[in-house]
C-alpha positions in Angstrom: 28.8 -0.1 -3.4 26.3 2.6 -3.5 22.7 1.5 -4.3 19.9 3.7 -5.6 16.1 3.3 -4.9 13.6 2.9 -7.9 11.3 5.5 -8.7 7.8 5.1 -7.3 4.8 3.3 -8.7 1.8 5.3 -7.8 -1.3 6.3 -9.5 -2.7 9.7 -8.1 -5.7 7.7 -7.1 -3.9 5.4 -4.7 -5.4 4.6 -0.9 -2.2 2.8 0.3 1.4 3.3 0.1 3.7 0.4 0.8 7.4 1.4 1.7 10.3 -0.9 1.5 13.5 0.1 2.7 16.1 -0.2 -0.3 15.8 -3.1 -3.3 18.0 -5.9 -2.8 20.6 -7.2 -5.2 18.1 -9.6 -7.4 15.8 -6.8 -7.4 18.5 -4.3 -8.7 20.0 -6.8 -11.0 16.5 -7.4 -12.4 15.1 -3.4 -12.4 12.3 -4.7 -10.4 10.7 -4.4 -7.0 10.8 -7.4 -5.0 12.1 -9.8 -7.4 14.0 -12.4 -5.4 12.3 -15.5 -5.8 11.7 -16.2 -2.2 10.7 -12.9 -1.1 7.0 -13.3 0.0 5.9 -9.8 -1.2 3.5 -10.5 -4.1 2.3 -13.7 -2.1 1.0 -11.1 0.7 0.0 -8.2 -1.2 -2.1 -10.5 -3.2 -3.5 -12.2 -0.7 -4.6 -8.8 0.9 -6.0 -7.9 -2.1 -7.7 -11.2 -3.1 -5.7 -11.9 -6.3 -2.7 -14.3 -6.9 -0.2 -11.9 -8.1 2.8 -14.4 -8.0 2.4 -15.9 -11.5 1.8 -12.6 -13.3 4.4 -10.7 -15.1 6.0 -7.9 -13.4 4.3 -5.1 -15.4 0.8 -7.4 -15.0 1.6 -6.7 -10.9 1.9 -3.5 -11.0 -1.2 -2.9 -12.8 -3.3 -4.9 -10.4 -1.6 -3.0 -7.5 -2.6 0.2 -9.5 -6.0 -0.8 -9.9 -6.4 -1.8 -6.6 -5.4 1.6 -5.7 -2.0 0.5 -4.0 1.3 2.4 -4.6 5.1 0.9 -4.1 8.2 2.8 -3.3 11.3 2.9 -0.7 12.2 4.8 2.7 16.0 4.9 1.4 16.5 6.9 -1.9 20.5 5.7 -1.8 22.9 4.0 0.7 26.1 2.2 0.9 25.5 -1.5 1.1 27.1 -4.6 0.9 24.3 -7.5 -0.2 20.8 -7.3 0.5 20.4 -6.8 4.4 18.9 -3.6 5.9 21.3 -4.0 8.8 24.0 -3.5 6.3 22.9 -0.3 5.0 25.0 2.7 5.9 24.9 6.1 5.3 21.6 6.4 3.6 20.1 9.4 1.9 16.0 9.1 2.6 13.4 9.6 -0.1 11.2 12.4 0.1 8.1 10.8 1.3 6.0 14.1 2.1 6.2 15.4 -1.6 5.1 11.9 -2.9 2.3 12.0 -0.4 1.2 15.3 -1.4 0.7 14.1 -4.7 -1.7 11.4 -3.6 -4.8 13.3 -2.3 -6.7 10.0 -2.0 -4.4 8.5 0.3 -5.4 6.7 3.4 -2.6 4.6 4.9 1.3 4.4 4.5 2.5 0.6 5.3 6.1 -0.2 6.1 7.3 -3.7 4.8 9.7 -4.6 7.7 11.2 -2.8 10.6 14.0 -0.6 8.9 11.3 1.0 6.1 9.0 1.7 9.3 11.7 3.2 11.8 13.2 5.6 8.8 9.4 6.1 7.4 7.7 7.0 10.7 10.8 9.7 11.7 9.6 11.4 8.1 5.9 11.2 8.8 5.9 12.4 12.3 3.0 15.2 11.5 1.0 12.8 9.1 -2.3 12.3 9.8 -2.7 8.8 7.6 -2.7 5.5 9.3 0.9 4.4 9.5 0.8 0.4 9.4 3.7 -1.9 10.4 3.9 -4.9 8.6 6.3 -7.8 9.1 9.3 -8.2 6.7 8.3 -9.8 3.2 12.0 -10.8 2.9 13.2 -14.1 3.0 15.8 -13.0 5.7 13.1 -12.8 7.9 11.4 -16.2 8.7 10.7 -16.2 12.4 7.0 -15.3 11.4 4.8 -18.2 10.0 3.1 -17.3 6.7 0.0 -17.9 8.0 0.6 -14.9 10.4 2.3 -12.7 8.2 -0.9 -13.1 5.9 -3.1 -11.9 8.6 -1.2 -8.8 9.3 -1.0 -7.9 5.7 -4.7 -8.6 5.0 -5.1 -5.3 7.1 -4.1 -3.3 4.1 -7.8 -4.4 2.5 -9.4 -1.9 5.4 -8.0 1.2 3.4 -8.7 0.1 -0.2 -12.6 0.0 0.0 
């Protein structure tokens, strides 16, 4: 079945744009970024900005991100995929990242949540003068790295928010 990404969540003053690949089944069903209960995105980004986001309602999480000048989107606009794994993405159509970035004049960095997002996003942003940051995936499917190590790597986002 063909799956489609959500609209970007981005205020004009965003300094960091975090890109995933394509929302998984739980996120699509909930119509929320990173809705799978075992996905560590909200924990990791909350750790990076010094706020506990996991217990908050979704709209409140987004409000905190926007207040901290963080935007969210995906690198895949739509694709065929069975299940939620990035490896199952086929016939992907990419989001127009350069168009969004042009609308964010304060942007300092683009961060990729996982390898698939990084591979697709970096290919689109070859000429981009912004910092491009590869982050370990927050997905429960990527359990090879301990949470403490993921926290240290995601904490780098704070360097671009000051």
